C-alpha positions as CSV (number, residue, x, y, z in Angstrom):
1,M,44.5,23.6,6.8
2,S,47.0,26.0,8.4
3,H,46.8,29.1,10.5
4,D,49.0,32.2,10.6
5,L,51.8,31.7,13.2
6,W,51.6,35.2,14.7
7,L,47.8,35.1,14.7
8,L,47.9,32.0,16.8
9,F,50.4,33.5,19.1
10,G,48.2,36.6,19.5
11,I,45.2,34.4,20.4
12,G,47.4,32.6,23.0
13,F,48.4,36.0,24.4
14,L,44.7,37.1,24.6
15,Y,44.0,33.9,26.5
16,L,46.7,34.8,29.0
17,A,45.2,38.3,29.3
18,L,41.8,36.6,30.1
19,L,43.6,34.8,33.0
20,F,44.8,38.2,34.2
21,V,41.2,39.4,34.3
22,I,40.0,36.3,36.2
23,A,42.8,36.4,38.7
24,Y,42.3,40.2,39.3
25,A,38.6,39.7,39.8
26,G,39.3,37.0,42.4
27,D,41.8,39.1,44.3
28,S,39.8,42.3,44.2
29,G,36.6,40.8,45.7
30,R,34.5,41.1,42.5
31,I,33.9,37.3,42.7
32,P,32.0,36.1,45.9
33,E,34.2,34.6,48.5
34,R,31.7,31.7,48.8
35,L,32.5,30.7,45.2
36,I,36.2,31.0,45.6
37,R,36.1,28.8,48.8
38,H,33.8,26.2,47.1
39,P,35.3,22.7,47.3
40,F,34.9,22.3,43.5
41,I,37.2,25.3,42.9
42,Y,39.8,23.6,45.0
43,V,39.3,20.3,43.1
44,L,39.6,22.0,39.8
45,S,42.8,23.9,40.9
46,L,44.4,20.5,41.6
47,G,43.9,19.9,37.8
48,V,47.3,21.6,37.5
49,Y,48.5,18.0,37.6
50,A,47.2,17.6,34.1
51,T,50.0,19.3,32.1
52,S,51.1,19.1,28.5
53,W,52.0,15.5,29.3
54,T,48.3,14.7,29.8
55,Y,47.0,16.9,27.1
56,Y,49.5,15.9,24.3
57,G,51.9,13.3,25.7
58,S,49.3,10.7,26.9
59,V,48.4,9.8,23.3
60,G,52.0,9.2,22.5
61,F,52.4,7.3,25.7
62,A,49.4,5.1,24.9
63,K,50.8,4.5,21.4
64,T,54.0,3.0,22.8
65,Q,52.9,1.7,26.2
66,G,49.2,0.9,25.7
67,Y,47.0,1.2,28.8
68,L,50.0,1.8,30.9
69,F,49.4,5.5,30.3
70,L,46.5,5.1,32.9
71,T,49.0,4.3,35.7
72,I,50.0,7.9,35.8
73,Y,46.4,8.7,37.0
74,L,45.6,5.5,38.9
75,G,48.6,6.2,41.1
76,V,47.2,9.6,41.9
77,T,43.8,8.0,42.6
78,L,45.5,5.6,45.1
79,A,47.2,8.5,46.8
80,F,43.9,10.4,47.2
81,A,42.2,7.2,48.5
82,L,44.8,7.4,51.4
83,T,43.8,11.0,52.3
84,P,42.9,10.2,56.0
85,I,46.4,8.7,56.7
86,L,48.5,10.8,54.2
87,F,47.0,14.1,53.1
88,Q,45.1,15.1,56.3
89,P,48.1,14.7,58.6
90,L,50.2,16.7,56.1
91,L,47.5,19.4,55.9
92,R,47.3,19.6,59.7
93,L,51.1,20.2,59.9
94,T,51.4,22.7,57.1
95,R,48.5,24.8,58.4
96,E,49.5,24.7,62.1
97,Y,53.2,25.4,61.5
98,Q,52.8,27.5,58.3
99,L,54.9,25.2,56.2
100,T,54.4,26.3,52.6
101,S,56.6,23.9,50.8
102,L,58.1,20.4,50.9
103,A,61.5,21.9,51.8
104,D,59.8,23.7,54.8
105,L,58.2,20.4,55.9
106,F,61.5,18.5,55.9
107,A,63.5,21.3,57.5
108,F,60.9,21.5,60.3
109,R,60.8,17.8,61.0
110,Y,64.5,17.1,60.8
111,R,65.5,20.5,62.2
112,S,68.1,20.9,59.5
113,Q,68.9,23.8,57.2
114,L,71.0,21.4,55.1
115,A,67.9,19.3,54.6
116,G,66.0,22.3,53.3
117,I,68.9,23.3,51.0
118,L,69.2,19.7,49.5
119,V,65.5,19.4,48.9
120,T,65.3,22.8,47.3
121,L,68.3,22.3,45.0
122,F,67.1,18.8,44.0
123,M,63.6,20.2,43.3
124,L,65.1,22.9,41.1
125,V,67.2,20.5,39.0
126,G,64.6,17.8,38.9
127,T,61.8,20.1,37.8
128,L,63.6,22.0,35.0
129,P,63.0,19.1,32.5
130,Y,59.3,19.3,33.3
131,I,59.2,23.1,32.7
132,A,61.1,22.6,29.5
133,L,58.5,20.0,28.4
134,Q,55.7,22.7,28.8
135,I,57.6,25.2,26.7
136,R,58.3,22.7,24.0
137,A,54.7,21.5,23.8
138,V,53.6,25.1,23.2
139,T,56.1,25.8,20.5
140,D,55.6,22.4,18.8
141,S,51.8,23.0,18.8
142,L,52.3,26.3,17.1
143,Q,54.5,24.7,14.5
144,M,51.9,21.9,13.9
145,I,49.0,24.2,13.3
146,S,50.8,26.9,11.4
147,H,53.1,24.6,9.4
148,T,55.8,27.1,10.2
149,V,58.8,26.5,12.4
150,A,58.2,28.6,15.5
151,P,61.2,30.8,16.2
152,R,62.7,30.7,19.7
153,I,61.7,34.3,20.3
154,L,58.0,33.0,20.6
155,A,59.0,30.7,23.4
156,L,60.9,33.6,25.0
157,I,57.8,35.9,24.8
158,F,55.6,33.1,26.2
159,C,57.9,32.7,29.1
160,S,58.1,36.4,29.7
161,A,54.3,36.7,29.8
162,L,54.2,33.9,32.4
163,V,56.8,35.8,34.4
164,V,54.6,38.8,34.5
165,F,51.5,36.8,35.4
166,A,53.2,34.9,38.1
167,I,54.6,38.1,39.6
168,L,51.4,40.0,39.5
169,F,49.2,37.3,41.0
170,G,51.6,35.0,42.8
171,A,54.1,37.4,44.3
172,R,52.0,40.4,45.2
173,H,52.7,39.8,48.9
174,S,56.1,39.6,50.6
175,T,55.3,36.3,52.3
176,S,54.2,32.9,50.9
177,R,51.8,32.5,53.9
178,E,49.2,34.6,52.1
179,K,46.6,32.7,50.0
180,H,46.4,33.6,46.3
181,R,42.6,33.5,45.8
182,G,42.7,35.0,42.3
183,L,45.5,32.7,41.1
184,V,43.6,29.6,42.4
185,L,40.5,30.8,40.6
186,A,42.5,31.3,37.3
187,I,44.1,27.8,37.6
188,A,40.6,26.3,38.2
189,F,39.4,28.0,35.1
190,E,42.4,26.6,33.1
191,S,41.4,23.1,34.3
192,I,37.9,23.6,32.8
193,V,39.4,24.9,29.5
194,K,41.7,21.9,29.0
195,L,39.0,19.4,30.0
196,V,36.5,20.9,27.7
197,A,39.0,21.2,24.8
198,L,40.1,17.6,25.1
199,L,36.5,16.3,25.4
200,V,35.5,18.3,22.3
201,V,38.5,16.8,20.4
202,G,37.3,13.3,21.5
203,L,33.8,14.0,20.3
204,V,35.0,15.3,16.9
205,T,37.1,12.1,16.6
206,L,34.3,9.8,17.5
207,Y,31.7,11.4,15.1
208,G,34.0,13.0,12.6
209,V,36.5,10.2,12.0
210,F,34.4,7.1,12.9
211,G,30.8,8.3,12.4
212,G,29.8,7.4,15.9
213,F,30.0,4.3,18.2
214,S,28.9,1.9,15.5
215,G,31.6,3.1,13.1
216,L,34.2,2.9,15.9
217,N,33.2,-0.7,16.7
218,Q,33.5,-1.7,13.1
219,W,36.9,-0.1,12.8
220,L,38.1,-1.9,15.9
221,A,36.7,-5.2,14.6
222,A,38.6,-4.7,11.4
223,N,41.8,-3.8,13.2
224,P,42.0,-6.1,16.2
225,E,45.8,-5.4,16.5
226,V,45.2,-1.9,17.9
227,L,43.5,-3.3,21.0
228,E,46.2,-5.9,21.4
229,R,48.8,-3.2,21.3
230,L,47.1,-1.5,24.2
231,Y,46.9,-4.6,26.4
232,Q,50.3,-6.2,25.7
233,P,52.4,-3.5,27.6
234,V,50.2,-4.0,30.7
235,R,51.1,-7.6,30.8
236,E,54.8,-7.0,30.2
237,G,55.6,-3.4,31.1
238,P,56.6,-1.6,34.4
239,W,53.1,-0.9,35.6
240,S,54.0,-1.2,39.3
241,T,56.9,1.3,38.9
242,L,54.7,3.8,37.0
243,L,52.0,3.4,39.6
244,L,54.5,4.2,42.4
245,L,55.9,7.2,40.6
246,A,52.4,8.6,40.0
247,F,51.5,8.0,43.7
248,A,54.6,10.1,44.7
249,A,54.0,12.8,42.1
250,A,50.4,13.3,43.4
251,F,51.6,15.3,46.3
252,L,55.4,15.6,46.1
253,L,55.7,17.6,42.9
254,P,56.1,21.3,43.8
255,R,52.9,22.4,42.1
256,Q,50.8,19.6,43.7
257,F,52.2,20.2,47.2
258,H,51.5,23.9,46.8
259,M,47.9,23.5,45.6
260,L,47.0,20.7,48.0
261,F,48.3,22.3,51.1
262,A,49.6,25.9,50.8
263,E,46.5,27.1,48.9
264,N,44.0,25.1,50.8
265,L,41.3,27.5,52.1
266,E,39.0,24.9,53.7
267,P,40.3,21.7,55.2
268,K,36.9,20.1,54.5
269,A,37.5,20.6,50.7
270,L,40.1,17.8,50.9
271,K,37.3,15.3,51.5
272,T,35.6,16.4,48.3
273,A,39.0,16.1,46.5
274,T,39.3,12.4,47.5
275,W,36.6,11.6,44.9
276,G,36.3,14.8,42.9
277,F,39.9,14.9,41.6
278,P,40.0,11.2,40.5
279,L,36.7,12.0,38.7
280,F,38.4,14.9,36.9
281,L,41.3,12.7,35.8
282,L,38.9,10.0,34.6
283,L,37.0,12.6,32.4
284,I,40.2,14.1,30.9
285,N,41.5,10.7,30.0
286,L,38.3,9.4,28.3
287,P,39.2,10.8,24.9
288,I,42.8,9.6,24.9
289,P,42.2,6.1,23.2
290,L,39.8,7.7,20.8
291,I,42.3,10.3,19.7
292,L,45.0,7.6,19.3
293,W,42.7,5.4,17.2
294,G,41.5,8.5,15.2
295,G,45.0,9.4,14.3
296,E,45.8,5.9,13.2
297,A,42.6,5.7,11.2
298,L,43.4,8.9,9.4
299,G,47.0,7.8,8.8
300,L,48.4,11.0,10.4
301,T,52.1,11.5,9.9
302,L,52.5,13.7,12.9
303,P,54.1,12.4,16.1
304,P,51.4,10.7,18.2
305,D,51.9,13.3,20.9
306,Y,50.2,15.8,18.6
307,F,47.4,13.6,17.2
308,A,44.8,15.9,19.0
309,L,46.0,18.8,16.8
310,G,46.2,16.7,13.7
311,I,42.7,15.5,14.0
312,T,41.3,19.0,14.5
313,L,43.2,20.2,11.4
314,D,41.8,17.3,9.3
315,Q,38.3,17.1,10.5
316,G,36.9,20.2,12.1
317,P,36.1,23.8,11.3
318,S,38.9,26.4,11.4
319,W,38.2,27.4,15.0
320,L,38.7,23.8,16.3
321,P,42.5,23.7,16.1
322,V,42.5,27.0,17.9
323,L,40.5,25.6,20.7
324,A,42.8,22.6,20.9
325,F,45.8,25.0,20.9
326,I,44.3,27.0,23.8
327,G,43.8,23.8,25.7
328,G,47.5,23.1,25.3
329,I,48.4,26.5,26.5
330,S,46.2,26.0,29.6
331,S,48.0,22.8,30.4
332,A,51.4,24.3,30.0
333,S,50.9,27.7,31.6
334,A,49.2,26.4,34.8
335,M,52.0,24.0,35.5
336,M,54.7,26.6,34.9
337,I,53.1,29.3,37.0
338,I,52.4,27.2,40.1
339,T,55.7,25.3,39.9
340,T,57.6,28.5,39.7
341,L,55.8,30.0,42.6
342,A,56.5,27.0,44.8
343,L,60.2,26.8,43.7
344,S,60.7,30.5,44.3
345,S,59.4,30.3,47.8
346,M,61.7,27.3,48.6
347,T,64.7,29.0,47.1
348,L,64.1,32.2,49.0
349,N,63.6,30.5,52.3
350,H,66.3,27.9,52.1
351,I,69.1,29.3,49.9
352,L,68.8,33.1,49.5
353,L,67.8,34.1,53.1
354,P,70.3,31.9,55.0
355,T,73.2,33.1,52.8
356,N,72.2,36.7,52.5
357,F,69.9,37.8,55.3
358,P,69.1,41.5,55.0
359,D,70.4,44.0,57.5
360,P,67.9,45.2,60.2
361,Q,68.0,48.7,58.6
362,V,66.5,47.2,55.3
363,N,62.8,46.8,54.9
364,L,62.4,43.0,55.3
365,Y,59.1,42.8,53.5
366,R,60.2,44.8,50.5
367,W,63.4,42.7,50.3
368,L,61.5,39.5,50.4
369,L,59.0,40.7,47.7
370,L,61.8,41.7,45.3
371,G,63.7,38.5,46.0
372,R,60.7,36.3,45.3
373,R,60.0,38.2,42.0
374,L,63.5,37.9,40.9
375,L,63.6,34.2,41.6
376,I,60.3,33.7,39.6
377,A,61.9,35.3,36.6
378,L,65.2,33.3,37.0
379,I,63.4,30.0,37.4
380,I,61.2,30.4,34.3
381,M,64.1,31.6,32.2
382,A,66.2,28.6,33.5
383,G,63.4,26.4,32.2
384,Y,63.7,28.2,28.9
385,G,67.4,27.6,28.8
386,F,66.8,23.9,29.5
387,Y,64.3,23.9,26.6
388,V,66.9,25.4,24.2
389,L,69.5,22.8,25.5
390,L,67.3,19.8,24.9
391,E,65.3,21.0,21.9
392,K,63.9,17.9,20.2
393,H,66.1,15.2,21.7
394,T,63.6,13.7,24.2
395,G,59.8,12.9,24.1
396,L,57.3,14.7,26.3
397,V,56.6,11.7,28.5
398,Q,60.3,10.9,29.0
399,L,60.9,14.5,30.3
400,G,58.0,14.2,32.7
401,L,59.0,10.8,34.1
402,I,62.5,12.1,34.8
403,S,60.9,14.6,37.2
404,F,58.7,11.9,38.6
405,V,61.6,9.7,39.6
406,A,63.3,12.8,41.2
407,V,60.4,13.6,43.5
408,A,59.9,9.9,44.4
409,Q,63.2,10.2,46.3
410,F,61.3,12.2,49.0
411,L,59.0,9.2,49.8
412,P,61.2,7.7,52.5
413,G,61.5,11.0,54.2
414,I,57.7,11.6,54.1
415,I,57.1,8.1,55.6
416,G,59.6,8.8,58.3
417,L,58.2,12.2,58.9
418,L,54.7,10.9,59.5
419,Y,55.2,7.5,61.0
420,W,58.7,6.9,62.3
421,R,59.7,9.1,65.3
422,R,63.1,7.5,65.4
423,A,64.1,9.0,61.9
424,T,66.9,11.4,62.2
425,R,68.3,14.3,60.1
426,F,71.5,12.3,59.4
427,G,69.5,9.3,58.0
428,F,67.3,11.5,55.9
429,I,70.2,13.5,54.4
430,L,72.3,10.4,53.8
431,G,69.5,8.6,52.0
432,L,68.5,11.7,50.0
433,I,72.0,12.3,48.8
434,A,72.3,8.7,47.7
435,G,69.0,9.0,45.8
436,I,70.1,12.3,44.2
437,L,73.4,10.7,43.0
438,G,71.6,7.6,41.7
439,W,69.0,9.8,39.8
440,T,71.8,11.9,38.3
441,G,73.7,8.9,37.1
442,T,70.8,6.9,35.7
443,L,68.6,9.7,34.2
444,L,70.0,13.2,34.2
445,I,73.5,12.5,32.7
446,P,72.0,10.2,29.9
447,L,69.5,13.0,29.2
448,L,72.3,15.6,28.9
449,E,74.4,13.1,26.9
450,S,71.6,12.6,24.4
451,S,71.5,16.3,23.8
452,G,75.2,16.5,23.1
453,F,75.8,18.6,26.2
454,V,78.1,16.1,28.0
455,R,80.1,13.1,27.1
456,T,80.7,10.2,29.5
457,E,82.1,6.7,29.4
458,F,79.3,5.4,31.6
459,D,77.2,2.9,29.6
460,I,73.7,3.0,31.0
461,P,72.1,1.0,28.1
462,A,74.5,-1.9,28.8
463,L,73.5,-1.8,32.5
464,L,69.8,-1.9,31.6
465,Q,70.3,-4.8,29.3
466,A,72.3,-6.7,32.0
467,S,69.6,-6.0,34.6
468,G,66.7,-7.0,32.3
469,M,64.8,-4.0,33.5
470,D,63.0,-1.1,31.8
471,K,64.9,2.2,32.2
472,W,62.2,3.6,34.6
473,E,62.2,0.3,36.6
474,F,66.0,0.3,36.9
475,A,66.2,4.0,38.0
476,T,63.3,3.9,40.4
477,F,64.2,0.5,42.0
478,W,67.9,1.2,42.7
479,T,67.6,4.8,43.7
480,L,64.8,4.2,46.2
481,T,66.3,1.0,47.5
482,V,69.6,2.6,48.3
483,N,67.8,5.7,49.6
484,I,65.6,3.7,52.0
485,L,68.5,1.5,53.3
486,L,70.7,4.4,54.0
487,F,67.8,6.4,55.6
488,V,67.1,3.5,58.0
489,F,70.8,2.8,58.7
490,G,71.7,6.4,59.2
491,S,68.7,7.0,61.5
492,L,69.6,3.9,63.6
493,M,73.2,4.9,63.9
494,S,72.7,8.5,64.9
495,K,70.9,10.3,67.8
496,Q,68.2,12.8,67.6
497,S,68.6,16.3,69.0
498,L,66.1,17.7,71.4
499,G,64.6,19.8,68.6
500,E,64.2,16.7,66.4
501,R,62.4,14.9,69.1
502,E,60.0,17.7,69.6
503,A,59.4,18.0,65.9
504,A,59.0,14.2,65.6
505,Q,56.3,14.3,68.3
506,A,54.5,17.1,66.5
507,C,54.6,15.2,63.2
508,C,53.6,11.8,64.5
509,S,50.9,12.8,66.9
510,E,47.6,14.7,66.6
511,S,48.5,16.4,69.9
512,L,50.8,19.4,69.3
513,V,53.9,19.7,71.4
514,P,53.6,22.6,74.0
515,L,56.6,24.6,74.8
516,G,58.1,24.3,78.2
517,G,59.7,27.0,80.4
518,M,59.3,30.7,80.7
519,V,60.3,33.4,78.3
520,N,63.1,35.7,79.6
521,A,61.3,38.7,78.1
522,V,58.6,40.0,80.5
523,S,56.5,42.1,78.1
524,T,55.5,42.4,74.5
525,A,57.6,45.6,74.2
526,Q,60.7,43.5,75.1
527,F,59.6,40.9,72.4
528,T,59.6,43.7,69.9
529,K,62.9,45.1,71.0
530,Q,64.7,41.7,70.9
531,L,63.3,40.8,67.5
532,S,64.1,44.2,66.0
533,Q,67.8,43.4,66.4
534,M,67.4,40.7,63.7
535,L,64.3,41.7,61.7
536,G,64.4,45.5,62.0
537,A,61.9,47.7,63.9
538,E,59.1,47.7,61.4
539,A,59.0,43.9,60.8
540,A,59.4,43.2,64.6
541,H,56.4,45.5,65.3
542,R,54.3,43.9,62.6
543,E,55.1,40.3,63.6
544,V,54.4,40.9,67.3
545,D,51.2,42.7,66.6
546,Q,50.0,40.0,64.2
547,A,50.7,37.3,66.8
548,L,48.8,39.3,69.5
549,R,45.8,39.5,67.1
550,D,46.0,35.8,66.3
551,L,45.8,34.9,70.0
552,S,43.4,37.7,71.0
553,L,46.0,39.0,73.5
554,H,46.4,42.6,74.7
555,V,49.5,44.6,73.9
556,N,50.2,45.0,77.6
557,E,50.1,41.2,78.2
558,T,52.7,40.1,80.9
559,R,51.4,36.7,82.1
560,P,54.2,34.1,81.7
561,A,51.9,31.4,80.2
562,Q,50.5,33.9,77.6
563,L,54.0,35.2,76.7
564,R,55.0,31.6,76.0
565,R,52.0,31.2,73.7
566,L,53.0,34.5,72.1
567,R,56.5,33.3,71.5
568,E,55.3,30.1,69.9
569,R,52.9,32.0,67.7
570,I,55.5,34.4,66.5
571,E,57.8,31.4,65.5
572,R,55.0,29.8,63.5
573,N,54.2,33.1,61.7
574,L,57.9,33.7,61.0
575,S,58.0,30.2,59.6
576,G,55.6,31.2,56.9
577,L,57.7,34.3,56.2
578,L,61.3,33.0,56.4
579,G,61.1,29.2,56.6
580,P,60.9,27.0,59.7
581,Q,64.6,26.6,60.4
582,L,65.5,30.3,60.1
583,A,62.4,31.2,62.2
584,H,63.4,28.6,64.9
585,M,66.9,30.0,65.0
586,I,65.8,33.6,65.3
587,I,63.3,32.9,68.1
588,N,65.8,30.7,70.1
589,R,68.4,33.5,69.9
590,R,66.2,36.5,70.5
591,L,63.4,35.2,72.7
592,Q,65.2,32.7,74.9
593,L,63.5,30.4,77.4
594,D,64.3,29.9,81.0
595,I,64.0,26.1,81.0
596,H,64.9,25.6,84.7
597,T,61.7,27.1,86.1
598,Q,59.0,25.3,87.9
599,S,56.6,26.3,85.2
600,A,58.6,24.3,82.6
601,L,58.5,21.2,84.7
602,A,54.8,21.6,85.2
603,D,54.3,22.0,81.4
604,S,56.3,18.8,80.7
605,M,54.4,16.8,83.2
606,R,51.1,18.1,81.9
607,F,52.1,17.1,78.3
608,I,53.0,13.6,79.5
609,E,49.7,13.2,81.2
610,D,47.9,14.4,78.1
611,Q,49.7,11.9,76.0
612,L,48.9,9.1,78.4
613,E,45.2,10.1,78.4
614,H,45.3,10.2,74.6
615,S,46.7,6.7,74.5
616,R,44.0,5.4,76.9
617,T,41.3,6.9,74.8
618,R,42.7,5.2,71.7
619,L,42.9,1.9,73.5
620,R,39.3,2.2,74.7
621,G,38.3,2.9,71.1
622,L,40.0,-0.2,69.9
């Protein structure tokens, strides 16, 4: 059975149009706010974790690595089990200080523009293989169903459609501090589609190929080696490494950080996600062994990654392969859209703005909006370029794991951010650079070499053989070991700045650090005048007015304590607009504090007393 190539592509395009309708309905208020804010919508939106790797690649992974394929989801489950000590502190920080990306978080904690730049650049390079994976999965699935080689123009059209969708529903506002309700609703819908599609394929396999559970048991009894192949890699393979990589990916991948924290509408929804999201992952992985066994029972000659398509072509009615194909599009498009939005925000705040900040005469909001839209298009097209470069040289899972090892390099920085006040920017940057270099040498260069793009004399296979390690074990162990050692060494050998100490206090304690001293400006009008020199008159007026509304203050406010609060609020709002480091610099230059006043000393003493009381309360609780 085969289907017309352009008919399939047209169906895929209509599906994307349906996503437009859903997102528009969510943004325009046609869907009740109560439904959009429901915890299960949040849980389903986290299903963006299940990409083409899950939908297609898990079967191929299970074929070669047995039940090790489950580590990619067990690691995520472990991360969600640690929500009270991991996700909740991060959510508190991102909401309170309007930190919309991982680069924002690190730049805020370590008070370093360089930290934000490094994280952003590494995220861009480390995620491109993952974006290429999604594009390749879509074009390969078209080829499998139509029995026709999909021309590159189809991949280009698919990417262009995603650019339009991401711009319309992810970059409608000039600032990333706005929530994208319609987009979240569309991503939740996509999670339902891919879950239903994969479960239907599993049921077709169970009853169409094996004739039910009894037939499956008979086939397994007649072929005991298939079960042994699933168990053997667990005993011998790098399960602990894969578990660690999945743990890190659960919240450090750009799309996961964005959906977990930046798009969170209700903090209470995170509690539902601690069990709801692992349940989603369990359901979507139930059919994987069935699909693997079904493909083997039918003797399919397709790559195992695409057994789901092969079974529907062999067993079901003509609409079934189309459903499976739409499930694959859901998996790929959701990942690409959210990843691109997250990366565009990081690139804008930490690379474009610091190097090319607009003049005060330019409309700042319009400039930010155009910049974000341009970056969305560039990032998706860069992913397309990487897809063309790699073509068929690497499997789906291998491309995904390369990105997993990349984001794992941020684990030491996150641990230091939350639980080690002594961590410094020098230590973080030193460790991260070492991790980046190690990842480049052990994974990126061999990937480019296999594609024929570069030629080196560095013999990675010989190193792996000498170490006795699996490729992923070797890369993960050595990059993280050197990263951690240099992070600790660099932190112990360097001193924190005052800004770092304040940020460390805010990150490591539930009590937020109050600002000391009085603002030199004595009225809100002076606030606007000072900020307009950097932001322009319109942006300065809007930001001051917004902060006044947030704090329920009058425009004629002159009380020093309230002006201090206003200054702090403006900085936090600007952090969501421009990034934390740039916002911090603008506020410190334009709204300076008189730190030698009696009020500043009183604030500092009050903060110390509050911290002592907080410690006494904890001790009494213990």
